[in-house]
VOGU-3710 file (C-alpha; in Angstrom, 3 decimals, decimal comma):
1> mprtlpndlt> -87,226/46,285/43,968  -84,369/45,016/41,748  -83,947/41,269/41,418  -81,184/40,296/38,988  -80,122/36,897/40,373  -79,708/34,258/37,644  -81,891/31,182/37,787  -80,797/28,611/40,323  -78,795/25,850/38,603  -80,986/22,923/37,628
11> gftgrerelg> -79,422/19,637/38,639  -77,432/21,241/41,444  -75,926/18,252/43,240  -73,879/17,847/46,383  -72,137/20,661/48,246  -74,585/20,373/51,138  -71,802/20,794/53,680  -70,377/23,856/51,915  -73,853/25,342/51,431  -74,607/24,920/55,123
21> rlleraaapa> -71,361/26,652/56,102  -72,048/29,486/53,663  -75,571/30,074/54,958  -74,336/29,955/58,544  -71,644/32,546/57,892  -74,024/34,773/55,966  -76,436/34,790/58,912  -73,751/35,654/61,502  -73,937/39,138/63,136  -72,156/41,850/61,160
31> dgatrivaid> -71,075/43,897/64,235  -71,878/47,217/62,583  -70,041/46,518/59,304  -71,156/45,176/55,971  -71,368/41,376/56,074  -69,008/40,031/53,362  -68,667/36,304/52,663  -66,341/35,203/49,861  -65,909/31,835/48,145  -62,563/31,004/46,586
41> gmggsgktal> -61,536/27,920/44,643  -59,919/26,716/41,440  -61,606/27,344/38,138  -64,426/24,903/37,513  -65,000/24,044/41,167  -68,594/25,332/41,156  -68,189/28,586/43,128  -70,773/30,503/41,118  -73,372/27,731/41,324  -72,888/27,558/45,089
51> airaahrlae> -73,147/31,336/45,531  -76,327/31,548/43,448  -77,913/28,622/45,304  -77,131/30,371/48,620  -78,410/33,726/47,318  -81,794/32,225/46,444  -81,993/30,663/49,928  -81,181/34,036/51,531  -83,305/36,259/49,267  -86,280/36,657/51,638
61> aypdgqlyid> -84,043/38,172/54,312  -83,167/41,061/51,953  -86,493/42,582/50,875  -85,001/45,653/49,187  -83,441/43,639/46,374  -80,964/41,028/45,249  -78,333/42,054/42,714  -75,963/39,883/40,713  -73,123/41,086/38,530  -70,395/39,150/36,690
71> lrgftpgerp> -67,085/40,980/37,128  -65,506/38,862/34,368  -62,249/38,472/36,246  -61,678/35,130/34,520  -63,938/34,969/31,473  -62,761/33,632/28,087  -62,336/36,431/25,567  -63,135/39,155/28,126  -61,119/41,611/30,180  -62,056/42,170/33,842
81> rlplsvlgal> -64,719/44,857/34,147  -63,584/48,194/35,540  -65,196/49,495/38,749  -66,495/52,564/36,869  -68,490/50,363/34,479  -69,708/48,010/37,202  -70,887/50,856/39,444  -72,782/52,348/36,513  -74,623/49,062/35,987  -75,399/48,682/39,698
91> lrslgvpger> -76,713/52,243/40,026  -78,901/51,881/36,943  -80,396/48,736/38,493  -81,434/50,949/41,418  -83,193/53,377/39,049  -80,507/56,062/38,577  -80,811/57,429/35,017  -77,688/57,515/32,886  -77,492/61,312/32,743  -77,243/61,500/36,540
101> lpeeadsrsc> -74,293/59,101/36,816  -71,045/60,803/37,924  -68,107/60,585/35,543  -65,575/59,448/38,175  -65,434/56,017/39,800  -64,963/57,504/43,294  -68,088/59,626/42,908  -70,128/56,703/41,678  -68,866/54,631/44,632  -70,047/57,348/47,054
111> mwrgmlaerr> -73,479/57,466/45,386  -73,715/53,652/45,542  -72,920/53,555/49,262  -75,359/56,348/49,956  -78,228/54,649/48,183  -77,597/51,384/50,097  -77,254/53,018/53,506  -80,877/52,374/54,552  -81,613/49,341/52,425  -81,353/45,609/53,129
121> mlivldnaad> -79,880/44,204/49,940  -77,991/41,101/48,858  -75,242/41,658/46,282  -73,441/38,832/44,476  -70,100/39,907/42,985  -69,203/36,926/40,838  -65,859/36,084/39,222  -63,790/38,804/40,865  -60,250/39,425/39,638  -58,647/41,266/42,552
131> vaqvrpllpa> -59,177/43,586/45,501  -58,905/46,748/43,395  -61,914/45,618/41,372  -64,011/44,688/44,421  -63,316/47,350/47,047  -65,213/50,261/45,340  -68,318/48,056/45,048  -68,743/47,306/48,764  -71,574/48,946/50,773  -70,708/50,766/53,981
141> ssnslvlits> -73,703/49,767/56,146  -74,468/46,602/58,107  -77,865/46,146/56,479  -76,619/44,401/53,350  -74,840/41,150/52,549  -72,177/40,738/49,867  -71,283/37,337/48,406  -68,052/37,282/46,395  -66,619/34,491/44,259  -63,033/34,505/43,038
151> rtrmveldgc> -60,309/32,130/41,952  -57,866/33,892/44,237  -58,109/34,564/47,947  -57,846/38,325/48,314  -56,216/38,413/51,728  -55,983/42,224/51,628  -59,774/42,549/51,738  -60,448/43,462/55,380  -63,562/42,224/57,141  -64,168/39,417/54,677
161> dwmsvgvmsp> -65,098/35,905/55,793  -63,454/33,534/53,314  -64,300/29,910/52,630  -62,601/27,673/50,099  -64,335/25,217/47,802  -62,376/22,174/46,691  -63,286/19,271/44,451  -66,348/17,162/45,134  -66,287/14,018/47,242  -66,555/10,680/45,362
171> pesralvrea> -70,215/10,163/46,442  -71,086/13,700/45,286  -69,345/13,088/41,963  -71,304/9,887/41,428  -74,522/11,709/42,318  -73,749/14,451/39,773  -73,154/11,876/37,033  -76,344/10,029/37,990  -78,353/13,280/37,944  -76,996/14,161/34,491
181> lgrsrterep> -77,230/10,744/32,805  -80,102/9,107/34,636  -80,110/6,276/37,112  -80,581/3,432/34,613  -77,606/4,438/32,466  -75,229/4,847/35,403  -76,356/1,696/37,210  -75,414/-0,343/34,146  -71,770/0,779/34,487  -70,993/1,547/38,128
191> eavealaelc> -67,256/0,871/37,785  -67,015/3,081/34,701  -68,846/5,893/36,526  -66,310/5,590/39,353  -63,445/5,752/36,856  -65,013/8,741/35,079  -65,182/10,690/38,335  -61,542/9,872/39,085  -60,340/10,889/35,621  -62,256/14,157/35,919
201> ghlplalria> -60,526/14,736/39,251  -63,951/15,170/40,904  -63,995/18,688/39,421  -67,620/19,799/38,808  -66,859/21,552/35,507  -65,047/18,501/34,143  -67,860/16,204/35,252  -70,523/18,416/33,665  -68,594/18,583/30,394  -68,080/14,808/30,384
211> tarlrnrprw> -71,746/14,067/31,089  -72,827/16,623/28,477  -70,760/14,758/25,889  -72,376/11,482/26,915  -75,868/12,982/26,706  -75,108/14,274/23,203  -73,809/10,846/22,182  -76,399/8,343/23,438  -74,613/5,446/21,696  -71,462/6,036/23,718
221> tvrhlvdrla> -71,059/4,000/26,863  -69,505/5,564/29,944  -66,634/3,101/29,520  -65,971/4,414/26,012  -65,463/7,944/27,309  -63,352/6,617/30,211  -61,063/4,889/27,702  -60,683/8,142/25,779  -59,898/10,078/28,955  -57,330/7,481/30,054
231> dgtrrldelr> -54,803/8,967/27,617  -53,330/11,697/29,816  -51,882/13,579/26,853  -55,376/14,049/25,381  -57,479/14,349/28,515  -57,856/18,108/28,373  -58,816/17,893/24,681  -61,583/15,452/25,587  -62,940/17,702/28,345  -64,489/20,327/26,127
241> sgersveatl> -68,081/20,722/25,016  -69,222/23,669/22,950  -67,748/26,820/24,458  -66,979/25,122/27,750  -63,502/23,719/28,283  -61,450/22,783/31,313  -58,305/23,897/29,509  -59,744/27,322/28,691  -60,809/27,753/32,314  -57,309/26,902/33,582
251> rlsyramrke> -55,663/29,048/30,922  -57,419/32,132/32,303  -55,906/31,544/35,747  -52,525/30,983/34,121  -52,647/34,175/32,057  -53,685/36,220/35,075  -50,316/35,586/36,750  -47,114/37,555/36,284  -44,564/35,997/33,921  -42,239/34,846/36,706
261> hrdafrllgl> -45,104/32,950/38,310  -46,144/31,449/34,969  -42,572/30,257/34,416  -42,454/28,766/37,908  -45,822/27,055/37,363  -44,465/25,392/34,218  -41,286/24,186/35,935  -43,178/22,839/38,946  -45,253/20,803/36,507  -42,071/18,790/35,820
271> hpgaeidvhs> -42,129/17,363/39,340  -42,830/13,609/39,145  -44,623/13,276/42,484  -48,182/13,644/43,659  -46,931/16,240/46,167  -44,152/18,823/46,020  -42,144/19,770/49,090  -40,437/23,148/49,331  -36,933/21,697/48,991  -37,606/19,873/45,713
281> aaallgcgvr> -39,478/22,957/44,476  -36,381/25,055/45,242  -34,292/22,595/43,215  -36,647/22,839/40,232  -36,813/26,622/40,357  -33,115/27,081/41,057  -33,722/29,302/44,084  -33,719/29,231/47,865  -36,300/27,416/49,959  -37,978/30,624/51,153
291> eaedvlehll> -38,305/31,955/47,598  -39,753/28,619/46,451  -42,246/28,654/49,316  -43,354/32,178/48,349  -44,017/30,994/44,790  -45,962/27,963/45,997  -48,017/30,114/48,372  -48,885/32,435/45,477  -50,046/29,464/43,428  -51,976/28,267/46,475
301> dahlvgqhei> -53,781/31,621/46,694  -54,590/31,284/42,986  -55,862/27,724/43,584  -53,434/26,292/41,055  -52,015/24,043/43,774  -53,525/22,632/46,954  -52,051/21,969/50,368  -52,906/19,137/52,738  -49,828/19,478/54,970  -47,579/22,402/55,861
311> gryafhdlvr> -44,645/22,568/53,467  -46,180/20,168/50,919  -48,217/21,188/47,879  -50,114/19,243/45,226  -51,429/19,844/41,732  -54,940/18,775/40,861  -54,559/16,100/38,158  -56,085/18,292/35,463  -53,992/21,290/36,514  -50,886/19,099/36,270
321> sfaqsprgdd> -51,921/18,051/32,759  -52,328/21,711/31,865  -48,934/22,629/33,394  -47,261/19,914/31,312  -49,063/20,756/28,069  -47,302/22,830/25,382  -47,789/26,591/25,596  -48,297/28,641/22,464  -47,384/32,158/21,455  -50,900/33,268/22,389
331> dgdndddtve> -49,887/32,810/26,032  -46,812/34,921/25,559  -44,647/31,983/26,761  -42,760/29,787/24,327  -41,560/26,342/25,380  -37,862/26,252/26,231  -36,388/22,751/26,353  -33,071/24,061/27,628  -34,667/25,618/30,709  -36,739/22,516/31,429
341> taatgrlldh> -33,743/20,205/30,957  -31,676/22,250/33,405  -34,531/22,181/35,944  -34,862/18,400/35,582  -31,139/18,001/36,201  -31,314/20,134/39,351  -34,237/18,071/40,654  -32,423/14,780/40,021  -29,338/16,154/41,787  -31,610/16,964/44,721
351> ffavteeacr> -33,215/13,506/44,825  -29,827/11,800/44,699  -28,441/13,989/47,498  -31,431/13,354/49,774  -31,477/9,580/49,186  -27,707/9,433/49,688  -28,135/11,140/53,052  -31,001/8,815/54,000  -28,988/5,722/53,030  -26,072/6,985/55,131
361> flypgrdtvd> -28,268/6,593/58,221  -30,086/3,418/57,211  -27,356/1,387/55,473  -24,033/2,568/56,889  -22,054/-0,450/55,644  -22,817/-0,066/51,950  -20,166/0,852/49,406  -19,991/4,520/48,460  -19,658/5,669/44,855  -18,200/8,952/43,630
371> vpfarpaggl> -20,617/10,801/41,359  -20,342/14,135/39,536  -23,711/15,472/40,704  -24,113/18,999/42,067  -25,055/19,688/45,672  -28,515/21,335/45,712  -28,249/25,076/46,396  -31,628/25,084/48,155  -30,548/22,593/50,806  -32,034/19,266/51,845
381> ppigsageae> -35,016/18,343/54,016  -33,986/17,598/57,603  -32,773/14,008/57,960  -30,950/13,550/61,224  -31,802/9,978/62,167  -32,679/6,569/60,779  -36,329/7,209/61,652  -36,429/10,425/59,614  -34,646/8,655/56,754  -37,228/5,846/56,736
391> ayfdreyvtl> -40,056/8,367/56,872  -38,620/10,167/53,839  -38,371/6,969/51,800  -41,855/5,829/52,862  -43,334/9,134/51,766  -41,373/9,581/48,534  -40,568/6,149/47,101  -43,230/6,347/44,370  -41,984/9,805/43,393  -38,394/8,557/43,371
401> ltavaraqer> -39,272/5,588/41,178  -40,986/7,925/38,707  -37,906/10,160/38,848  -35,684/7,205/37,877  -37,923/6,556/34,864  -37,886/10,259/33,970  -34,078/10,326/34,223  -33,747/7,353/31,900  -36,224/8,839/29,387  -34,556/12,260/29,289
411> gffahavhla> -30,971/11,133/29,004  -29,839/11,581/32,611  -28,442/8,066/32,611  -25,977/8,414/35,492  -28,758/9,823/37,683  -30,985/6,874/36,751  -28,280/4,372/37,751  -27,332/5,896/41,095  -30,766/7,084/42,178  -32,124/3,587/41,455
421> rnlvfhlnar> -29,313/2,074/43,522  -30,225/4,209/46,528  -33,924/3,519/46,094  -33,714/-0,277/45,864  -32,321/-0,496/49,395  -35,657/0,806/50,669  -37,758/-1,180/48,197  -36,030/-4,347/49,332  -36,477/-3,519/53,018  -40,214/-2,959/52,513
431> sylseyaqaa> -40,562/-5,944/50,131  -41,887/-3,769/47,299  -40,510/-6,316/44,874  -42,241/-5,378/41,624  -41,097/-1,777/42,161  -37,611/-3,114/42,956  -37,555/-4,955/39,643  -38,779/-1,876/37,775  -36,056/0,330/39,278  -33,379/-2,275/38,544
441> dlavaaarri> -34,474/-2,657/34,912  -34,382/1,101/34,387  -30,895/1,261/35,888  -29,613/-1,523/33,602  -31,015/0,215/30,519  -29,406/3,505/31,590  -26,061/1,856/32,418  -25,916/0,267/28,968  -26,373/3,733/27,443  -23,535/5,142/29,536
451> gdpaqlrlsl> -21,124/2,396/28,530  -19,465/2,297/31,962  -18,836/-1,393/32,825  -18,620/-0,763/36,590  -22,053/0,882/36,647  -23,466/-1,860/34,436  -22,085/-4,522/36,816  -23,732/-2,826/39,774  -27,068/-2,447/37,962  -27,068/-6,029/36,678
461> snqavsrakl> -26,415/-7,271/40,205  -29,460/-5,435/41,499  -31,485/-6,772/38,598  -30,409/-10,308/39,539  -31,474/-9,728/43,150  -34,907/-8,529/42,047  -35,381/-11,640/39,891  -34,281/-13,894/42,739  -36,823/-12,398/45,126  -39,571/-12,748/42,532
471> grfregiaaa> -38,679/-16,403/41,891  -37,487/-15,754/38,321  -34,252/-17,668/38,870  -33,154/-18,217/35,272  -33,466/-14,501/34,491  -31,476/-13,811/37,642  -28,724/-16,213/36,575  -28,446/-14,486/33,192  -28,055/-11,061/34,821  -25,655/-12,282/37,527
481> sealdiavsl> -23,509/-14,207/34,993  -23,098/-11,105/32,826  -22,248/-9,084/35,936  -19,678/-11,704/37,008  -17,934/-11,564/33,630  -17,674/-7,776/33,943  -16,363/-7,973/37,512  -13,663/-10,497/36,542  -12,605/-8,405/33,533  -12,261/-5,338/35,776
491> gdrhgeaycr> -10,367/-7,205/38,487  -13,169/-6,209/40,880  -12,852/-8,801/43,643  -15,704/-7,404/45,703  -17,960/-7,386/42,639  -16,920/-10,951/41,848  -17,786/-12,049/45,385  -21,203/-10,401/45,159  -21,987/-12,003/41,799  -20,872/-15,448/43,017
501> dllgmlhscl> -23,068/-14,998/46,077  -26,016/-14,308/43,782  -25,226/-17,160/41,424  -24,803/-19,570/44,329  -28,234/-18,753/45,687  -29,937/-18,742/42,260  -28,428/-22,044/41,105  -29,309/-23,660/44,428  -32,944/-22,626/44,147  -33,063/-24,330/40,744
511> ghlaagrshl> -31,637/-27,460/42,337  -28,050/-27,085/41,085  -26,750/-27,566/44,618  -23,148/-28,490/43,789  -22,703/-25,427/41,580  -24,462/-23,272/44,144  -22,266/-24,475/47,000  -19,105/-23,892/44,941  -20,071/-20,289/44,113  -21,048/-19,519/47,713
521> eravelyrea> -17,921/-20,974/49,317  -15,812/-18,898/46,936  -17,907/-15,800/47,684  -17,280/-16,218/51,417  -13,514/-16,444/50,765  -13,499/-13,316/48,596  -15,584/-11,305/51,048  -13,293/-12,327/53,889  -10,192/-11,327/51,919  -11,739/-7,946/51,119
531> gsnrqetyal> -12,929/-7,377/54,695  -16,550/-7,017/53,479  -18,126/-8,236/56,695  -21,720/-7,199/56,037  -21,735/-8,864/52,613  -20,111/-11,947/54,115  -23,172/-12,450/56,321  -25,388/-12,679/53,214  -23,155/-15,316/51,656  -22,970/-17,266/54,910
541> cnlssvytwl> -26,768/-17,255/55,197  -27,154/-18,502/51,640  -24,444/-21,111/52,221  -26,215/-22,264/55,399  -29,365/-22,833/53,330  -27,516/-24,924/50,764  -25,823/-26,996/53,466  -29,272/-27,630/54,984  -30,668/-28,696/51,616  -27,713/-31,093/51,228
551> grhreaasaa> -28,359/-32,538/54,692  -25,080/-31,155/56,075  -26,754/-29,686/59,139  -23,716/-29,136/61,375  -22,024/-27,109/58,629  -25,300/-25,233/58,117  -25,444/-24,330/61,803  -21,782/-23,288/61,827  -22,261/-20,935/58,854  -25,380/-19,439/60,434
561> eravaisrrl> -23,633/-18,932/63,796  -20,793/-17,070/62,076  -23,326/-14,868/60,290  -25,085/-14,130/63,607  -21,803/-13,171/65,264  -20,742/-10,832/62,436  -24,128/-9,124/62,141  -24,277/-8,561/65,912  -20,814/-7,031/65,889  -21,875/-4,680/63,083
571> garneeisal> -25,252/-3,885/64,635  -26,877/-5,086/61,362  -30,390/-5,972/62,508  -31,853/-7,305/59,246  -28,822/-9,505/58,595  -29,009/-10,852/62,147  -32,679/-11,784/61,683  -31,865/-13,749/58,513  -28,942/-15,493/60,203  -31,034/-16,431/63,244
581> ndlaiarlat> -33,710/-17,870/60,933  -31,062/-20,020/59,239  -29,729/-21,124/62,600  -33,242/-22,142/63,709  -33,680/-24,170/60,519  -30,377/-25,958/61,063  -31,202/-26,724/64,708  -34,645/-28,066/63,776  -32,978/-30,403/61,281  -30,737/-31,811/64,037
591> rdhsaarsaa> -33,758/-32,053/66,396  -32,247/-29,552/68,838  -35,659/-27,977/69,335  -34,740/-25,837/72,337  -31,881/-24,187/70,427  -34,141/-23,726/67,404  -36,817/-22,038/69,497  -34,214/-19,806/71,157  -32,910/-18,630/67,770  -36,432/-17,977/66,449
601> eqalelsdes> -37,457/-16,046/69,573  -34,332/-13,883/69,325  -35,226/-13,120/65,709  -38,781/-12,215/66,749  -37,475/-9,665/69,248  -35,640/-7,889/66,415  -38,449/-8,096/63,827  -41,384/-5,910/62,844  -43,902/-6,113/60,022  -42,732/-2,945/58,283
611> rmpenlaltl> -39,348/-4,333/57,196  -39,223/-7,521/55,113  -42,541/-8,909/56,396  -41,900/-12,216/54,618  -38,862/-12,729/56,870  -41,071/-12,178/59,910  -43,509/-14,765/58,545  -40,636/-17,244/58,293  -39,509/-16,484/61,843  -43,017/-17,027/63,180
621> alaadaslhl> -43,393/-20,315/61,311  -40,072/-21,579/62,667  -41,069/-20,517/66,179  -44,351/-22,417/65,750  -42,508/-25,534/64,562  -40,025/-25,494/67,460  -42,695/-24,650/70,056  -44,883/-27,548/68,944  -41,967/-29,960/69,265  -41,456/-28,715/72,832
631> grtrqaeaha> -45,134/-29,191/73,725  -45,965/-25,461/73,799  -49,173/-25,959/71,831  -50,872/-22,615/72,447  -47,768/-20,623/71,634  -47,287/-22,694/68,485  -50,867/-21,972/67,390  -50,486/-18,236/68,003  -47,222/-18,029/66,035  -48,663/-20,158/63,247
641> drayglirak> -51,845/-18,111/62,884  -49,902/-14,853/62,674  -47,400/-16,284/60,217  -50,149/-17,576/57,941  -51,973/-14,263/57,851  -48,760/-12,365/57,160  -47,474/-14,569/54,352  -50,868/-14,640/52,656  -51,090/-10,856/52,775  -47,512/-9,898/51,940
651> gtalrqavve> -45,569/-12,964/50,824  -43,961/-13,708/47,479  -44,364/-17,076/45,747  -40,838/-18,017/46,840  -41,438/-17,226/50,500  -44,987/-18,548/50,546  -43,925/-21,956/49,254  -41,396/-22,309/52,074  -43,775/-21,081/54,746  -46,666/-23,260/53,637
661> nilgdvhcrr> -44,427/-26,326/53,659  -43,347/-25,620/57,232  -46,937/-25,055/58,285  -48,057/-28,172/56,478  -45,596/-30,171/58,592  -46,901/-28,461/61,741  -50,505/-29,373/60,930  -49,523/-32,930/60,048  -47,909/-33,377/63,471  -51,107/-32,029/65,034
671> gefdralalh> -53,188/-34,606/63,172  -54,864/-32,046/60,897  -54,110/-33,987/57,743  -56,557/-32,416/55,294  -55,287/-28,949/56,160  -51,698/-30,135/55,946  -52,410/-31,626/52,518  -53,962/-28,359/51,292  -50,939/-26,370/52,446  -48,451/-28,712/50,795
681> esayelaaai> -50,497/-28,746/47,571  -50,456/-24,949/47,508  -46,715/-24,923/48,233  -46,105/-27,408/45,405  -48,050/-25,279/42,915  -46,053/-22,191/43,862  -42,678/-23,945/43,912  -43,222/-25,815/40,643  -44,297/-22,633/38,871  -40,992/-20,905/39,682
691> eyrieaaral> -38,794/-24,069/39,523  -37,975/-23,880/43,219  -37,009/-27,546/43,273  -36,108/-28,110/46,916  -39,484/-26,755/48,061  -41,286/-28,719/45,358  -39,651/-31,890/46,743  -40,568/-30,962/50,309  -44,151/-30,310/49,244  -44,360/-33,731/47,577
701> rgmsaalaat> -42,933/-35,362/50,699  -45,440/-33,503/52,908  -48,378/-34,447/50,675  -47,240/-38,081/50,838  -47,113/-38,016/54,654  -50,589/-36,450/54,961  -52,112/-38,970/52,543  -50,421/-41,945/54,214  -51,711/-40,864/57,630  -55,280/-41,039/56,334
711> grtgraeilr> -54,896/-44,413/54,658  -54,457/-43,221/51,071  -51,263/-45,206/50,754  -51,257/-45,751/46,988  -51,231/-42,065/46,130  -48,867/-41,418/49,048  -46,309/-43,884/47,663  -46,433/-42,288/44,202  -45,764/-38,826/45,648  -42,972/-40,148/47,899
721> rcaddvmesm> -41,225/-41,584/44,853  -41,670/-38,289/43,001  -40,051/-36,460/45,923  -37,170/-38,967/45,897  -36,714/-38,441/42,151  -36,405/-34,683/42,630  -33,948/-35,148/45,490  -31,970/-37,618/43,363  -31,771/-35,106/40,506  -30,393/-32,571/42,984
731> rvpvdrrpaa> -27,861/-35,180/44,178  -28,933/-35,053/47,806  -27,614/-38,253/49,472  -30,359/-40,664/50,497  -29,286/-40,727/54,136  -29,365/-36,916/54,337  -32,765/-36,210/52,833  -35,331/-34,553/55,123  -37,584/-37,019/56,877  -41,339/-36,865/56,595
741> peaarpaarp> -43,066/-35,185/59,573  -44,200/-37,439/62,375  -47,942/-37,710/61,915  -50,112/-37,447/65,006  -53,506/-39,105/65,271  -56,286/-37,039/63,639  -57,462/-34,180/65,808  -60,875/-34,575/67,383  -61,678/-30,868/67,094  -61,842/-28,784/63,907
751> arppvapgpa> -58,443/-27,691/62,628  -57,394/-24,094/62,994  -56,478/-22,056/59,898  -52,988/-22,874/58,567  -49,938/-20,807/59,452  -47,221/-19,277/57,312  -43,528/-20,291/57,259  -40,512/-18,540/55,719  -37,628/-19,451/53,461  -34,394/-20,910/54,617
761> adpapasa> -32,398/-17,780/54,019  -32,686/-14,269/52,743  -32,200/-14,988/49,034  -29,582/-12,323/48,410  -28,182/-8,960/49,432  -30,500/-6,045/48,865  -28,200/-4,261/46,439  -24,607/-4,068/45,399
//
């Protein structure tokens, strides 16, 4: 009885779910035909180890023998074995002497089937290249079981039950590392073990190579190897040990493809995203969507890409590294920078066209810019509504940001400028402010390389907005001042208005209220002359804030009411929310609490957490303030709790300082003085750190009120004077400075958690 199975892999870890499925399928009725179960997966995924483990579990059910043969479909330095040679080896294992072997493959196949007709045998055909190699080796009876492993799914093989093996789960990866290195070594560095598994992409081969290197270098820590693997350009070089190499394994799959598929694989490696949709693939390949999908499906069959959603494909991290690595003459494919540059240009054209279409639905009032980019030949993904446009941006914004960086690096400067402009609208709406700043900085660098002053003005304006939202006011003033000089030199009245709007808001935040008011009043005039209604609402909101800070509350309310009216006429929801917030602030200052609550409630009806969540936190805080004044205690508590949670989770320092000051006043009026003091102290720290002087003064005033209410009058008086000094430096008239909150008697019950407020106005337009 022949038994040629290799030894079961020592240290076999994980794959219990896959092993169970494999054993279950192998035991299923064959219905009169040979039972064939095949395992496909990318190179290094552990197919062979799984098949051999299953074969040993199944061996007793096949008493006439268990045969294993390596078909060398993907073996370094080897060509796939021919069926004639394989059949000769199989027949010899059954006792057929060499002189009796037929000369032809068909004859040997007939002899093989005949000898297996009455036997119960298990045959493992490992590392198969294609159907032509496998088909002559299959028995014809239902008594035997065939297990096949291959990197490609051979869909033409009838009667075969296929199962795919992917990467290991994170717990399985950790278990494999622990099995290889020992519990004590891995428990000393649990975070490094986690990082090692991630950098190896949870691929069994990569993990075994990495742990083998660590075993051979006992002085190395896991963290040391993680640091070496962190360099993506050298990761594949690090993942080799002796004759084993992740790169060599992937290279075999690459070489097995036809040249047109190898070329496509290389170009798809240029895609900057974690996933590739068929439309962006068509742009890279310079073909139609159907042709691109066919290529991606071929790579999917070869397990060089994966698919988690119809129409979207993904490289494994190590496969992506291989796709982006230089090819040598030994692969028969030389690198061609011209081809890759053209593909990058087509992809950037595609991204610009899609984002332009999405912005058309989401931001209909924005200025349009003529660009010389080509319309993608492969078409665009379907975007027929604002909802589909938002879904596209939500799914692709990280990819788009990487594309902006890639455009700037590779000399596609105009693409970097205009793609960044489209992207920052979404980043602003979702309050992804660090990403906003990154996109704006890339656009400014690209615009300087182009030398086009109009594009530089636009990019500097967006850079100023990003700095304003992050509370980096002086940097914002520098960018906006340079942009203003360019706008004036070009005679660009709209650009001048936008830059003055920015400068007015930025100077006001630093406490330069007179300069801020002057810039904003001029911005409103220029916008009105140009008929830029949407932009006028931004300037009116900012002007309302400055009027409030100066104690000119009726003018603040008037500016906010005009902004509400314009935004409603335009159907501009986000602008209306900001204007209603400003109106609520102005009404609270004049003690018209019913009107303030009405404005805040209207804003709440328009708001949701997905768009500018810090604005929603402000709205909730204002609603809490107004509701408490009107005696609606429970409603005030509910609004306050939600606002606090939201601003703590998603707020910037600028917004959080404002919100915490409002909430501090709310708690002071409820008699919760210690909590009020803590909120104002936090607000002061945040405001002082970014030089947000009006909120620093309000925080000092709130701290003074909370301390005075609990009898700590000495410290309270010092802080009150400090607040007055800040207000004096900002030239706020004494009779117009905000009053301290009316302090209630201390609450008898424990105070509830503090709530979050919001700033007086949306700091600036989202983009030029």
